[in-house]
C-alpha positions as CSV (number, residue, x, y, z in Angstrom):
1,X,115.6,150.4,96.7
2,X,113.8,147.6,94.6
3,X,117.4,145.9,93.5
4,X,118.5,145.5,96.6
5,X,115.4,144.3,97.9
6,X,115.4,141.7,94.8
7,X,118.5,140.9,95.8
8,X,118.3,140.0,99.2
9,X,115.4,137.9,97.9
10,X,117.2,135.9,95.9
11,X,119.9,135.5,98.3
12,X,117.1,134.1,100.9
13,X,115.2,132.7,98.3
14,X,118.8,130.8,96.6
15,X,119.9,129.9,100.4
16,X,116.0,128.2,101.6
17,X,115.9,126.7,98.0
18,X,119.2,124.7,98.6
19,X,118.0,123.4,102.3
20,X,115.1,122.5,100.9
21,X,116.9,120.6,98.0
22,X,119.7,119.5,100.0
23,X,117.1,117.6,103.0
24,X,114.9,115.9,101.0
25,X,117.6,114.7,97.7
26,X,119.0,113.4,100.8
27,X,115.6,111.5,102.4
28,X,114.9,110.8,98.3
29,X,118.3,109.1,98.1
30,X,117.7,106.6,101.8
31,X,114.6,105.7,100.6
32,X,115.4,104.8,97.3
33,X,118.4,102.3,98.7
34,X,115.2,99.8,99.5
35,X,114.3,96.9,97.3
36,X,113.4,97.2,93.9
37,X,109.4,97.3,92.8
38,X,107.5,98.7,90.3
39,X,104.1,100.5,91.4
40,X,103.5,102.0,88.0
41,X,100.4,99.9,86.6
42,X,97.0,100.6,86.3
43,X,97.0,104.8,86.8
44,X,93.6,105.0,86.6
45,X,92.9,103.4,89.2
46,X,96.1,105.1,90.9
47,X,94.3,108.4,90.3
48,X,91.3,107.2,91.2
49,X,93.1,106.4,95.0
50,X,94.8,109.7,94.8
51,X,91.6,111.4,94.5
52,X,89.5,109.6,97.0
53,X,92.5,109.4,100.0
54,X,93.9,112.7,99.9
55,X,91.7,115.4,98.0
56,X,88.6,114.2,98.9
57,X,90.2,113.2,102.7
58,X,88.1,110.0,102.8
59,X,89.7,108.5,105.3
60,X,90.3,111.4,107.2
61,X,87.0,112.0,107.2
62,X,85.2,109.3,108.8
63,X,86.6,111.3,112.1
64,X,85.0,113.8,113.7
65,X,88.2,116.4,113.6
66,X,89.0,114.9,109.7
67,X,86.1,117.4,108.5
68,X,89.2,120.2,110.3
69,X,91.9,118.3,108.9
70,X,89.5,118.3,105.5
71,X,89.0,122.4,105.7
72,X,92.8,122.7,106.7
73,X,94.1,120.9,103.9
74,X,91.7,122.8,101.5
75,X,92.5,125.6,103.0
76,X,96.3,125.1,102.9
77,X,96.1,124.7,99.4
78,X,94.5,128.3,98.7
79,X,96.8,129.6,100.7
80,X,99.9,128.0,98.9
81,X,98.1,129.6,95.5
82,X,98.0,133.1,97.6
83,X,101.3,133.0,98.1
84,X,102.3,133.0,94.6
85,X,100.9,137.0,93.9
86,X,101.5,137.7,97.4
87,X,105.3,137.6,97.2
88,X,105.4,138.6,93.6
89,X,103.7,142.1,94.2
90,X,106.4,142.6,97.3
91,X,109.1,141.9,94.4
92,X,107.4,143.7,91.5
93,X,104.3,146.3,93.1
94,X,103.7,147.4,89.1
95,X,103.3,144.1,87.5
96,X,100.2,142.0,89.1
97,X,99.7,138.7,87.9
98,X,97.0,137.8,85.9
99,X,93.5,136.2,87.5
100,X,95.4,135.2,90.8
101,X,96.4,139.1,91.5
102,X,93.0,140.9,90.2
103,X,90.3,137.9,90.9
104,X,87.9,139.4,93.9
105,X,86.2,135.8,94.3
106,X,90.2,134.1,94.7
107,X,90.6,136.1,97.4
108,X,87.1,135.4,99.0
109,X,87.2,131.8,98.9
110,X,91.3,131.7,99.7
111,X,90.5,134.1,102.7
112,X,87.6,131.8,104.0
113,X,89.5,129.0,103.8
114,X,93.0,130.7,105.4
115,X,90.2,131.5,108.3
116,X,88.4,128.2,108.8
117,X,92.2,127.2,108.5
118,X,93.1,129.2,111.4
119,X,90.4,128.3,113.8
120,X,91.1,124.3,112.4
121,X,94.3,125.3,114.0
122,X,93.3,126.6,117.3
123,X,90.9,123.8,117.8
124,X,94.1,121.3,116.6
125,X,96.1,123.1,119.8
126,X,93.9,123.1,122.3
127,X,92.9,119.1,121.3
128,X,96.6,117.9,121.3
129,X,97.3,120.3,124.8
130,X,94.5,120.0,127.1
131,X,92.1,117.9,125.8
132,X,95.2,115.7,125.5
133,X,94.0,112.0,123.6
134,X,96.9,109.7,124.0
135,X,97.7,109.3,120.6
136,X,98.4,112.6,120.1
137,X,102.5,113.3,120.9
138,X,102.9,117.0,122.6
139,X,106.1,117.6,121.0
140,X,107.8,121.0,120.3
141,X,108.1,120.3,116.1
142,X,104.3,120.1,116.1
143,X,103.6,123.0,117.8
144,X,106.2,124.6,115.3
145,X,104.3,123.6,112.7
146,X,101.4,124.9,114.1
147,X,102.8,128.4,115.0
148,X,104.4,128.7,111.1
149,X,101.1,128.1,109.5
150,X,99.3,130.8,111.9
151,X,102.4,133.6,111.3
152,X,102.2,133.0,107.5
153,X,98.2,133.4,107.5
154,X,98.5,136.6,109.7
155,X,101.0,138.1,108.8
156,X,100.0,137.8,105.0
157,X,96.1,139.4,106.1
158,X,98.3,142.1,108.0
159,X,100.6,142.7,105.2
160,X,97.5,143.0,102.5
161,X,95.6,145.0,104.9
162,X,97.7,147.4,105.2
163,X,98.4,147.5,101.1
164,X,94.3,148.1,100.7
165,X,94.2,150.7,102.8
166,X,97.0,152.3,100.5
167,X,95.1,151.3,97.8
168,X,91.3,151.7,98.3
169,X,90.2,151.2,95.2
170,X,92.3,148.0,94.9
171,X,88.8,145.8,93.3
172,X,90.5,142.3,93.8
173,X,90.2,142.6,97.7
174,X,86.8,144.3,97.9
175,X,84.9,141.2,98.0
176,X,87.5,139.8,100.8
177,X,86.0,140.1,104.7
178,X,89.0,139.5,106.2
179,X,91.4,142.0,103.9
180,X,88.4,144.6,104.8
181,X,88.3,143.9,108.2
182,X,92.0,144.2,109.0
183,X,91.9,147.8,106.9
184,X,89.7,149.1,108.6
185,X,92.2,148.4,112.2
186,X,94.5,150.2,110.3
187,X,92.8,153.1,108.9
188,X,93.8,155.4,111.4
189,X,97.5,155.3,110.8
190,X,100.2,157.3,108.5
191,X,100.5,156.8,105.0
192,X,104.0,155.7,105.8
193,X,103.9,153.8,108.6
194,X,101.0,152.3,106.5
195,X,104.1,151.8,103.7
196,X,106.1,150.6,106.7
197,X,103.7,147.9,108.0
198,X,102.6,146.4,104.7
199,X,107.0,146.1,103.5
200,X,108.1,145.2,106.8
201,X,105.4,142.5,107.8
202,X,106.1,141.5,104.2
203,X,109.5,140.6,104.4
204,X,109.0,139.1,108.0
205,X,106.1,136.3,106.6
206,X,108.5,135.6,103.5
207,X,111.3,135.0,106.1
208,X,108.4,132.7,108.1
209,X,107.7,130.9,104.8
210,X,111.5,130.8,103.7
211,X,112.2,128.9,107.1
212,X,109.1,126.5,107.3
213,X,110.0,125.3,103.9
214,X,113.2,124.4,105.0
215,X,111.8,123.0,108.0
216,X,109.5,120.8,106.1
217,X,112.0,118.1,104.8
218,X,113.7,118.1,108.3
219,X,111.2,117.8,110.9
220,X,107.9,114.8,110.4
221,X,105.9,117.1,108.6
222,X,107.8,116.2,105.4
223,X,104.6,113.9,105.5
224,X,102.9,116.8,102.9
225,X,104.7,116.1,100.1
226,X,105.5,112.0,101.1
227,X,101.4,111.6,102.1
228,X,99.9,112.1,98.0
229,X,102.8,110.0,96.9
230,X,102.4,107.3,99.2
231,X,98.4,107.2,98.3
232,X,99.4,106.7,94.6
233,X,101.9,103.7,94.9
234,X,100.0,101.7,97.2
235,X,99.0,98.1,96.5
236,X,96.2,98.0,94.5
237,X,95.7,94.6,95.4
238,X,92.9,93.4,98.0
239,X,94.4,93.7,101.3
240,X,94.3,90.4,102.4
241,X,96.6,89.5,99.1
242,X,99.4,92.0,99.8
243,X,101.8,90.2,101.1
244,X,105.0,89.4,98.7
245,X,105.4,85.8,96.9
246,X,109.0,84.6,98.1
247,X,110.8,83.2,95.3
248,X,112.1,79.8,97.6
249,X,113.8,78.2,94.9
250,X,116.2,81.1,94.2
251,X,119.3,80.4,95.6
252,X,121.0,84.0,94.6
253,X,118.7,85.2,97.5
254,X,120.7,85.9,100.6
255,X,117.8,86.2,102.5
256,X,114.1,85.3,102.9
257,X,111.9,87.7,105.0
258,X,113.7,90.9,106.0
259,X,116.4,91.3,108.2
260,X,117.8,94.8,107.0
261,X,115.6,97.8,106.3
262,X,116.7,97.7,103.0
263,X,115.2,94.6,102.2
264,X,111.9,96.6,102.2
265,X,111.0,98.3,98.6
266,X,111.2,101.8,98.6
267,X,107.6,102.3,98.4
268,X,107.5,100.9,101.9
269,X,110.1,102.7,103.0
270,X,108.1,105.8,101.9
271,X,105.7,104.8,104.8
272,X,108.1,106.2,107.2
273,X,108.1,109.5,105.6
274,X,104.4,109.5,104.9
275,X,103.1,108.9,108.3
276,X,101.6,112.1,109.8
277,X,101.7,110.4,112.9
278,X,97.7,110.8,113.6
279,X,97.8,107.5,115.7
280,X,94.5,106.5,114.4
281,X,96.7,103.0,113.8
282,X,97.2,103.0,117.4
283,X,93.7,104.2,118.4
284,X,92.4,100.6,116.7
285,X,95.5,98.2,117.8
286,X,94.5,95.3,120.0
287,X,97.8,95.0,121.1
288,X,98.4,98.5,121.5
289,X,94.9,98.5,123.8
290,X,96.0,95.4,125.6
291,X,99.1,96.6,127.5
292,X,101.3,94.9,124.5
293,X,105.0,96.3,123.2
294,X,103.3,96.9,119.5
295,X,102.6,100.5,118.8
296,X,101.6,100.2,115.3
297,X,102.3,104.5,114.9
298,X,105.7,104.3,117.1
299,X,106.9,101.0,114.7
300,X,106.9,103.2,111.5
301,X,107.3,106.9,112.3
302,X,109.7,106.1,115.3
303,X,110.9,103.1,115.2
304,X,111.5,101.8,111.6
305,X,112.0,105.7,110.4
306,X,114.3,106.8,113.0
307,X,117.0,103.5,112.0
308,X,116.6,104.0,107.8
309,X,118.0,107.7,108.5
310,X,120.7,106.7,110.8
311,X,121.5,103.7,109.1
312,X,120.5,104.9,105.6
313,X,123.4,108.1,106.1
314,X,125.8,105.8,107.3
315,X,125.3,103.7,103.8
316,X,125.5,107.3,101.9
317,X,128.3,107.8,103.8
318,X,130.4,104.8,102.0
319,X,128.3,104.2,98.7
320,X,126.8,101.3,100.2
321,X,123.6,100.0,97.9
322,X,123.3,97.4,100.8
323,X,125.4,95.9,103.8
324,X,124.4,92.3,102.9
325,X,126.8,89.7,102.2
326,X,128.6,91.6,99.3
327,X,129.4,94.3,101.4
328,X,130.9,92.1,103.8
329,X,134.3,93.2,103.0
330,X,133.6,96.9,103.3
331,X,131.6,96.8,106.4
332,X,134.8,95.2,107.8
333,X,137.3,97.9,106.9
334,X,134.8,100.2,107.6
335,X,135.1,98.8,111.5
336,X,138.8,99.2,111.3
337,X,138.3,103.2,111.2
338,X,134.8,104.0,112.0
339,X,133.3,101.4,114.0
340,X,130.5,103.0,115.3
341,X,129.3,103.4,112.0
342,X,129.9,99.4,111.0
343,X,127.7,98.8,114.6
344,X,125.4,100.7,112.7
345,X,125.9,99.2,109.2
346,X,125.4,96.0,111.3
347,X,122.5,96.2,113.1
348,X,119.6,93.5,112.6
349,X,116.4,95.1,112.7
350,X,115.1,91.5,114.7
351,X,116.1,92.5,118.4
352,X,118.7,95.2,117.2
353,X,115.9,97.8,116.4
354,X,112.4,95.8,116.6
355,X,111.9,93.4,119.3
356,X,110.4,90.1,118.8
357,X,107.5,90.8,121.5
358,X,106.9,94.0,119.3
359,X,106.6,91.0,115.8
360,X,104.5,88.5,117.6
361,X,102.1,91.0,119.8
362,X,100.8,91.6,115.8
363,X,97.1,89.7,115.2
364,X,97.2,90.8,111.8
365,X,93.4,92.1,112.2
366,X,94.1,95.0,109.1
367,X,92.5,97.6,111.3
368,X,96.2,99.7,111.0
369,X,95.7,99.5,107.4
370,X,92.6,100.2,107.2
371,X,92.6,103.0,109.8
372,X,95.5,105.0,108.0
373,X,94.6,108.0,105.6
374,X,97.9,107.5,103.4
375,X,98.1,103.6,102.6
376,X,100.7,103.3,105.2
377,X,100.9,99.6,105.0
378,X,102.0,98.1,108.9
379,X,101.1,94.6,109.0
380,X,103.0,93.0,106.0
381,X,106.1,94.7,107.4
382,X,105.9,92.8,110.4
383,X,104.9,89.3,108.8
384,X,108.1,90.1,106.6
385,X,110.6,90.0,109.8
386,X,109.0,87.0,111.2
387,X,109.4,85.3,107.6
388,X,113.0,86.2,108.1
389,X,112.9,85.0,112.3
390,X,111.2,81.6,111.0
391,X,112.7,80.9,108.0
392,X,116.2,81.9,107.9
393,X,116.3,81.7,111.9
394,X,113.6,78.4,112.6
395,X,113.8,81.2,115.6
396,X,110.1,80.4,117.0
397,X,107.8,79.3,120.2
398,X,107.4,76.2,121.1
399,X,104.1,76.4,120.6
400,X,104.9,76.8,117.1
401,X,106.7,74.4,116.8
402,X,103.8,71.8,118.0
403,X,101.4,73.2,115.7
404,X,104.1,73.8,112.6
405,X,105.2,70.2,113.4
406,X,100.9,69.1,113.3
407,X,100.2,70.5,110.5
408,X,104.0,68.4,108.4
409,X,102.1,65.3,110.1
410,X,98.4,65.6,109.9
411,X,97.7,69.1,107.3
412,X,96.3,70.5,110.0
413,X,97.0,72.6,113.1
414,X,95.3,70.2,116.1
415,X,97.2,67.6,115.0
416,X,94.8,65.4,114.7
417,X,94.8,62.4,112.6
418,X,94.0,64.0,108.4
419,X,91.8,60.4,108.0
420,X,89.3,62.0,110.5
421,X,88.6,65.3,108.7
422,X,85.5,64.5,107.2
423,X,84.2,62.4,110.6
424,X,81.9,65.2,111.5
425,X,80.4,64.4,108.3
426,X,79.4,60.9,109.1
427,X,75.6,61.4,109.2
428,X,74.8,63.9,106.3
429,X,75.8,61.4,103.3
430,X,77.5,64.4,101.6
431,X,79.3,63.4,98.3
432,X,83.1,63.6,98.7
433,X,84.4,65.5,95.6
434,X,85.8,62.4,94.3
435,X,82.3,60.6,93.9
436,X,80.5,63.6,93.1
437,X,81.1,64.9,88.9
438,X,78.7,67.6,88.7
439,X,79.5,69.1,92.2
440,X,78.6,73.4,91.8
441,X,80.6,74.1,94.9
442,X,83.2,72.8,96.7
443,X,82.4,72.7,101.1
444,X,85.8,73.9,102.2
445,X,85.4,73.3,105.7
446,X,88.9,74.1,107.3
447,X,91.0,72.7,109.9
448,X,88.6,74.3,113.0
449,X,85.4,73.1,110.8
450,X,86.8,69.7,110.8
451,X,88.5,68.6,114.0
452,X,87.4,71.5,116.2
453,X,84.2,70.4,118.8
454,X,82.8,73.8,118.4
455,X,83.8,74.8,114.8
456,X,82.3,71.0,114.2
457,X,78.6,72.4,114.8
458,X,78.5,75.2,112.0
459,X,79.5,72.9,109.6
460,X,77.2,70.6,110.5
461,X,74.3,73.5,110.5
462,X,75.7,74.7,107.3
463,X,75.4,71.2,105.6
464,X,71.6,71.0,106.5
465,X,71.1,74.4,105.3
466,X,72.9,73.5,101.9
467,X,70.9,70.3,101.7
468,X,67.6,72.2,102.7
469,X,67.9,74.9,99.5
470,X,69.1,71.5,97.2
471,X,72.7,73.3,96.4
472,X,74.4,71.0,94.5
473,X,78.4,70.5,97.1
474,X,80.3,68.0,98.0
475,X,83.5,68.0,100.4
476,X,86.9,67.1,99.2
477,X,87.1,64.8,102.6
478,X,90.7,63.2,103.8
479,X,91.9,64.8,100.7
480,X,91.3,68.4,102.4
481,X,94.5,69.9,103.8
482,X,94.6,73.6,105.5
483,X,95.0,76.4,103.4
484,X,98.2,77.5,105.0
485,X,97.1,80.6,106.8
486,X,98.3,81.0,109.6
487,X,101.3,79.3,108.9
488,X,102.4,82.2,106.2
489,X,101.5,84.6,109.1
490,X,103.4,83.1,111.4
491,X,106.3,83.1,109.2
492,X,106.6,79.6,107.9
493,X,106.7,80.7,104.0
494,X,107.9,76.7,103.3
495,X,105.0,75.2,104.5
496,X,102.5,77.3,103.7
497,X,103.9,77.2,100.0
498,X,103.8,73.3,100.1
499,X,100.8,73.3,101.4
500,X,99.0,75.2,98.9
501,X,101.0,73.5,96.1
502,X,99.2,70.1,97.4
503,X,95.6,72.6,97.6
504,X,96.5,73.9,94.2
505,X,97.0,70.5,92.2
506,X,94.0,68.6,94.2
507,X,91.4,71.7,93.3
508,X,92.3,72.0,89.6
509,X,92.3,68.2,89.4
510,X,88.9,68.1,90.0
511,X,88.5,71.4,88.5
512,X,86.8,73.3,90.9
513,X,85.2,76.5,90.1
514,X,83.0,77.6,93.0
515,X,84.1,77.3,97.1
516,X,82.5,78.0,100.0
517,X,83.6,78.1,103.5
518,X,82.6,78.6,106.8
519,X,86.5,80.4,107.8
520,X,86.7,83.4,106.8
521,X,90.6,82.8,107.4
522,X,90.5,80.3,104.5
523,X,87.7,82.2,102.6
524,X,91.1,85.0,102.3
525,X,93.7,83.1,101.4
526,X,91.5,81.4,98.9
527,X,90.4,84.2,97.6
528,X,93.0,86.8,96.9
529,X,96.5,84.7,98.4
530,X,95.9,81.3,96.3
531,X,95.7,83.3,92.4
532,X,99.5,84.3,92.6
533,X,100.2,80.4,92.6
534,X,98.0,79.1,89.7
535,X,94.4,78.7,92.0
536,X,91.8,80.8,90.4
537,X,88.5,79.9,92.3
538,X,85.1,82.1,93.0
539,X,85.0,81.9,96.7
540,X,82.5,82.9,99.2
541,X,81.5,83.4,102.6
542,X,79.1,80.9,104.1
543,X,77.1,83.5,105.6
544,X,77.0,85.4,102.5
545,X,75.9,82.3,100.8
546,X,72.9,81.5,103.4
547,X,71.9,84.9,102.6
548,X,72.0,84.6,98.7
549,X,69.8,82.3,99.5
550,X,67.3,83.7,102.0
551,X,67.0,86.9,99.8
552,X,66.3,84.6,96.7
553,X,63.6,82.4,98.6
554,X,65.7,79.2,97.4
555,X,65.6,78.8,101.3
556,X,62.7,79.5,103.3
557,X,62.1,79.8,107.0
558,X,59.3,78.5,109.0
559,X,57.4,81.5,110.6
560,X,56.6,81.7,114.5
561,X,54.6,84.0,115.5
562,X,55.5,84.2,119.1
563,X,59.0,83.5,118.6
564,X,61.0,84.9,122.2
565,X,63.1,87.6,121.7
566,X,67.0,86.9,121.7
567,X,69.4,90.0,122.3
568,X,72.6,89.3,120.1
569,X,75.0,91.8,120.1
570,X,78.0,91.1,117.0
571,X,81.1,90.7,116.5
572,X,82.8,91.6,113.0
573,X,85.4,89.5,112.3
574,X,88.5,90.9,110.9
575,X,89.1,88.4,108.0
576,X,85.8,88.5,107.2
577,X,85.4,92.3,108.6
578,X,88.0,94.7,106.8
579,X,90.3,92.3,104.5
580,X,86.7,91.6,103.0
581,X,85.0,94.7,103.4
582,X,81.8,92.2,104.4
583,X,79.5,93.4,106.7
584,X,76.6,93.4,105.5
585,X,75.2,89.7,104.9
586,X,76.0,88.1,109.1
587,X,73.6,91.0,109.8
588,X,71.1,90.9,107.4
589,X,70.9,87.3,108.5
590,X,70.8,87.5,112.1
591,X,68.3,90.0,111.4
592,X,66.0,87.3,109.3
593,X,65.8,84.7,112.0
594,X,62.6,85.1,113.5
595,X,62.6,87.3,117.4
596,X,66.7,88.5,116.9
597,X,67.1,91.8,118.1
598,X,70.4,93.0,116.8
599,X,72.7,95.1,118.5
600,X,76.0,96.7,117.9
601,X,79.2,97.0,119.8
602,X,81.1,100.4,120.4
603,X,83.6,99.1,117.8
604,X,81.7,97.7,114.4
605,X,82.7,97.4,111.4
606,X,86.0,98.4,110.2
607,X,86.6,99.8,113.5
608,X,85.9,96.4,115.4
609,X,87.6,95.1,117.5
610,X,90.0,92.4,117.1
611,X,89.5,88.3,118.7
612,X,92.7,87.9,119.5
613,X,93.8,85.0,117.4
614,X,94.7,86.3,113.7
615,X,98.5,86.2,113.0
616,X,99.2,82.8,114.4
617,X,98.4,83.8,117.9
618,X,95.4,81.1,118.3
619,X,97.7,78.8,118.8
620,X,100.3,81.3,121.1
621,X,100.0,81.9,125.2
622,X,99.4,85.1,126.2
623,X,102.1,86.7,128.2
624,X,101.7,90.2,128.0
625,X,99.0,92.8,129.2
626,X,95.6,91.8,128.7
627,X,94.0,88.9,127.1
628,X,92.4,90.4,123.7
629,X,89.4,88.1,123.6
630,X,88.5,89.1,127.1
631,X,88.7,93.1,126.7
632,X,86.5,91.9,123.3
633,X,83.6,90.1,125.7
634,X,83.5,92.7,128.3
635,X,83.0,95.0,125.0
636,X,79.8,92.9,124.3
637,X,78.5,92.6,127.7
638,X,78.5,96.4,128.4
639,X,75.3,95.8,126.0
640,X,73.4,93.0,127.9
641,X,73.2,90.5,124.8
642,X,71.8,87.0,125.9
643,X,74.8,85.3,122.8
644,X,77.4,87.2,121.2
645,X,76.9,86.5,117.1
646,X,80.3,86.2,115.5
647,X,80.8,84.1,111.8
648,X,84.3,82.9,111.9
649,X,85.7,79.8,114.1
650,X,88.8,81.5,116.1
651,X,86.4,83.9,116.7
652,X,83.8,81.7,117.9
653,X,86.9,80.1,120.2
654,X,88.3,82.9,121.8
655,X,84.9,84.7,122.5
656,X,83.4,81.6,124.2
657,X,87.0,81.3,126.3
658,X,86.7,84.9,127.5
659,X,83.2,84.1,128.4
660,X,84.1,81.8,130.6
661,X,87.1,83.9,132.1
662,X,84.0,86.1,133.6
663,X,82.8,86.5,137.1
664,X,79.4,87.1,138.4
665,X,77.3,86.4,135.0
666,X,74.0,85.6,136.1
667,X,74.0,82.9,133.5
668,X,76.2,81.9,130.5
669,X,75.9,83.7,127.5
670,X,76.0,81.8,124.1
671,X,78.1,82.7,121.1
672,X,76.8,81.8,117.9
673,X,77.1,81.8,114.0
674,X,74.1,82.8,112.4
675,X,73.9,79.4,110.2
676,X,73.2,77.9,113.7
677,X,70.1,80.0,114.1
678,X,68.6,79.5,110.8
679,X,69.5,76.0,110.7
680,X,66.8,75.5,113.6
681,X,64.0,77.3,111.1
682,X,63.8,75.4,108.0
């Protein structure tokens, strides 16, 4: 009898193993169609990320339901460990596995966690199908995986409970409350009935388990396998410096940017399978929340993944490694016999798969990536598509065309004459770098701080603060050029790299070591992207520097015991907050101003809501959905502030524009940078 059982099990296991392996290998080969990459450096840091994001679920537990997922994750691991003695002893009852089969503490921990998993799955069902948050899709696929896991848990409990009644002196189960409870329910049955339950339910359990094994690589739940690898292979660069440098001098390159799915690297394509469709990205995406066509979850887990699978299968069918120019003849031959396959191979990611409206909806706020618990990278995929669109096709909006031309002619997006860049400092007696031989800091003013009338006030305030604290600094004056941040994220890599080359040459020529700026966009580019082009500088935001001056006593504020209270609700800018992980310094500077009472919006810190200006959107009209800046202003006004605090010239502009659109305001709410308040108290 046992021999026939072994034969049946062997056949079922081989069939399941083949089904799993075939499906997994197919997906793996499709992922490997991506461009080559070598994300293997710094294994110690990678293991640390793996432990943090996967084993400790560090991003998951930031949300209330994340705690439930934490226990489901660890419970699932112990359930899998428990399958080893359960299946083995069902086949070979006389040969227990050391430790796993005999240790009562193992079974106690396993089943306490399994019970928590069961409860967690019920909570998940209620949340998905009754509470029904928009970010969770109600699909048969989602229901099936919960059903599979529940049945695996229940059948193991029932079969082992029956076994415990038959073997009441088995010490391995003596501490397990679940087995003892099930055994108590079954204790009145006959021995033959108990044997039938033990063996029959064991077989039912085994079939379910093997079916689940086959199901995983054929469903979205492949993320159970892909996510750990994705976390390990994730980029180790700062989140603001992850964009790939394009070699524009490479004459062998067919294209710059990405227009074909295999143009992404293999570890970028792995994102599509690592996505667990939790929806944190779409729940925090300003484009999605404002009604625009970009939904980062849909883009990654549905649009790109579906196209990757469809095209990947066809490429494997014909043995193609690429669908570029080198494969043109082969695709032409395919078109003669299988035109439908050729049509798939010839699809461009842009417009055939992803619409231009989706690409240009992104504000590059990075909220999707910061919230993602499995290290998926959405933003750079979008920018790579923009790069192709702009660099290879010259396809971009008329507003961007004007702005690009302004930078080309006058080195700033406003188009104001380059020789007027230092007009704001005419009465401040600030030395230019050409005359300051020993300046410790370069104040990189940026285009907004130089040409925008509103941002100039912040530049002036900071300069006065630095002078009051006797900081040795200088500016570039008319020599300064746009850092190129906007051009790069708008897809114009040629323009960006030309600006970088000029700026790095200039800065290195002056032997600049330390840079200060009021613009988080300049900060991120100078700090995280210029090093790849030979520009290595210590770059600091003005709020960080002012906070250091105040904390060290180098800058002292006047004290007024009767200062009027000022309620300020604070807005975290994306490029200082999520990009640089700097949330403390601006708040501390505001808090040190006499009379200031700092308020927080509902969306703050790493979940702060974008102002809508990033990724080139500052220079483009917003035709689709709600205006993002209007939404952010409404969130701010809900706290009934007297002013809105900000730390970025783009944010200040967008928030002030949003305030102007508000109706029924009894008094105009100001938007203030902390430097503008500090300067009044020195």
